[in-house]
VEXDREN-743730 format. One line per 2 residues: number of its first residue (from 1); their letters; for each residue y, x, z of N, C-alpha, C. Coordinates in steps of 0.02 Angstrom, whole numbers, plus 50000, padded with zeros to 5 digits. Layout:
<rotors>
NUM> A> Y/X/Z/Y/X/Z/Y/X/Z | ... $
</rotors>
This chain:
<rotors>
1> MR> 54559/52996/55298/54478/52977/55300/54464/53007/55242 | 54418/53013/55226/54366/53021/55133/54362/52969/55127 $
3> RR> 54355/52935/55042/54328/52892/55035/54284/52892/54947 | 54238/52871/54961/54185/52895/54903/54173/52803/54885 $
5> RW> 54181/52783/54816/54165/52727/54785/54111/52755/54725 | 54059/52707/54743/54016/52711/54702/54001/52637/54667 $
7> RF> 53968/52638/54601/53964/52549/54550/53897/52525/54605 | 53932/52448/54585/53851/52397/54620/53820/52382/54580 $
9> AG> 53748/52415/54577/53690/52407/54522/53689/52355/54485 | 53693/52298/54529/53681/52210/54506/53599/52210/54530 $
11> RQ> 53565/52164/54506/53499/52128/54530/53470/52193/54518 | 53417/52193/54568/53378/52239/54564/53281/52215/54586 $
13> RH> 53246/52251/54556/53164/52223/54566/53153/52251/54639 | 53095/52209/54660/53056/52242/54719/53071/52318/54745 $
15> NE> 53097/52354/54772/53077/52408/54808/53134/52462/54760 | 53173/52441/54740/53201/52467/54713/53271/52488/54761 $
17> SV> 53314/52533/54757/53388/52537/54788/53422/52504/54738 | 53481/52479/54766/53554/52445/54751/53616/52508/54790 $
19> DV> 53643/52532/54724/53711/52588/54722/53755/52528/54753 | 53797/52550/54796/53825/52537/54818/53940/52575/54847 $
21> RV> 53965/52549/54857/54030/52574/54859/54045/52598/54948 | 54042/52648/54952/54073/52646/55004/54111/52700/55052 $
23> DC> 54144/52697/55091/54226/52715/55125/54197/52742/55207 | 54207/52818/55178/54163/52850/55235/54235/52914/55288 $
25> YS> 54213/52903/55353/54270/52920/55392/54226/53017/55391 | 54268/53064/55389/54240/53123/55405/54269/53145/55487 $
27> GH> 54209/53157/55508/54216/53193/55569/54228/53256/55571 | 54229/53298/55658/54268/53351/55656/54227/53410/55621 $
29> RG> 54163/53371/55613/54103/53437/55585/54093/53419/55508 | 54143/53386/55480/54131/53388/55403/54064/53335/55390 $
31> EE> 54050/53308/55446/54000/53245/55438/54021/53165/55408 | 53999/53152/55362/54026/53077/55330/53991/53023/55364 $
33> TP> 54034/52976/55386/54000/52930/55402/54024/52855/55397 | 53958/52834/55371/53997/52741/55326/54045/52718/55394 $
35> RR> 54108/52695/55357/54150/52652/55395/54129/52570/55355 | 54131/52569/55291/54124/52496/55276/54088/52534/55188 $
37> FY> 54063/52471/55162/54053/52435/55107/54047/52414/55066 | 54031/52401/55023/54047/52360/54967/53995/52347/54929 $
39> LG> 53975/52267/54910/53924/52241/54876/53943/52210/54831 | 53958/52225/54766/53995/52197/54706/54080/52193/54749 $
41> ER> 54087/52140/54774/54185/52125/54774/54169/52109/54860 | 54104/52102/54885/54091/52088/54941/54091/52136/55002 $
43> RV> 54143/52150/55018/54141/52203/55079/54129/52177/55153 | 54099/52241/55163/54055/52252/55242/54067/52314/55298 $
45> EV> 54106/52288/55360/54127/52322/55379/54066/52342/55437 | 54061/52401/55447/54018/52440/55477/54027/52423/55571 $
47> AE> 54008/52385/55599/54012/52366/55667/53988/52426/55706 | 53944/52453/55687/53891/52525/55732/53830/52536/55683 $
49> VI> 53821/52619/55706/53795/52649/55692/53726/52642/55722 | 53676/52619/55700/53643/52615/55748/53587/52667/55762 $
51> DR> 53572/52702/55713/53523/52769/55686/53547/52808/55627 | 53519/52869/55660/53540/52918/55579/53496/52964/55567 $
53> WH> 53476/52978/55520/53408/53041/55519/53433/53081/55453 | 53418/53143/55446/53409/53179/55368/53336/53177/55357 $
55> GP> 53329/53182/55291/53263/53194/55251/53258/53270/55219 | 53221/53283/55172/53248/53344/55144/53290/53336/55084 $
57> DH> 53322/53274/55061/53367/53272/55005/53403/53218/55008 | 53405/53175/55083/53440/53130/55086/53465/53134/55142 $
59> RY> 53516/53085/55178/53547/53068/55249/53516/53004/55239 | 53506/52960/55290/53494/52898/55300/53529/52875/55359 $
61> FK> 53565/52813/55352/53601/52796/55412/53598/52719/55433 | 53553/52691/55478/53557/52612/55491/53605/52589/55526 $
63> VR> 53620/52536/55477/53710/52516/55509/53704/52450/55536 | 53737/52423/55576/53756/52349/55592/53813/52319/55552 $
65> GD> 53806/52266/55494/53874/52261/55460/53919/52203/55513 | 53954/52178/55490/54010/52145/55522/53978/52064/55502 $
67> DG> 53940/52052/55468/53920/52011/55442/53826/51988/55481 | 53827/52038/55525/53758/52030/55566/53690/52060/55552 $
69> VQ> 53681/52067/55488/53634/52080/55447/53630/52173/55462 | 53577/52184/55472/53555/52257/55487/53548/52315/55403 $
71> YI> 53563/52363/55385/53560/52399/55314/53561/52456/55326 | 53503/52492/55297/53502/52557/55279/53517/52578/55229 $
73> LR> 53568/52634/55236/53618/52675/55182/53590/52730/55178 | 53586/52752/55120/53533/52809/55093/53601/52890/55082 $
75> HD> 53610/52913/55063/53671/52975/55037/53623/53012/54996 | 53623/53029/54938/53602/53093/54885/53652/53159/54902 $
77> YE> 53602/53193/54933/53655/53276/54964/53665/53291/54872 | 53619/53292/54835/53630/53330/54761/53699/53302/54726 $
79> SQ> 53660/53210/54709/53696/53192/54661/53780/53143/54711 | 53780/53162/54777/53841/53104/54820/53837/53035/54805 $
81> RW> 53755/53035/54791/53762/52940/54776/53754/52923/54826 | 53769/52840/54852/53746/52797/54902/53709/52751/54875 $
83> EL> 53658/52733/54903/53638/52684/54899/53610/52631/54941 | 53595/52565/54942/53599/52528/54996/53489/52519/54986 $
85> IL> 53437/52523/55038/53365/52543/55009/53346/52506/55053 | 53386/52452/55116/53349/52401/55180/53401/52359/55180 $
87> LT> 53388/52301/55185/53446/52230/55225/53390/52206/55259 | 53387/52183/55329/53359/52122/55357/53411/52095/55398 $
89> RE> 53407/52029/55391/53448/51975/55450/53390/51955/55516 | 53431/51962/55543/53391/51953/55629/53399/51880/55638 $
91> G> 53343/51840/55671/53356/51771/55671/53331/51734/55608 $
</rotors>
């Protein structure tokens, strides 16, 4: 398993991304898929990858955490930085 860790940026203003630490699994094609991530000291296991897509400079993963919350994680190709850009709680 390939592991990447990134710092937690703390409080953010509306529409700003949050840096996270992400542990990834590298598949047979070398694609990294988030398996768990950390928001500060809080660990969230990825229960399901709901969707994934590529943009010009980023890869995006819509995941459901083991806490029942849906997150969108963004990975910057150039800087190799992960960010949390959206979270939604159902119910």
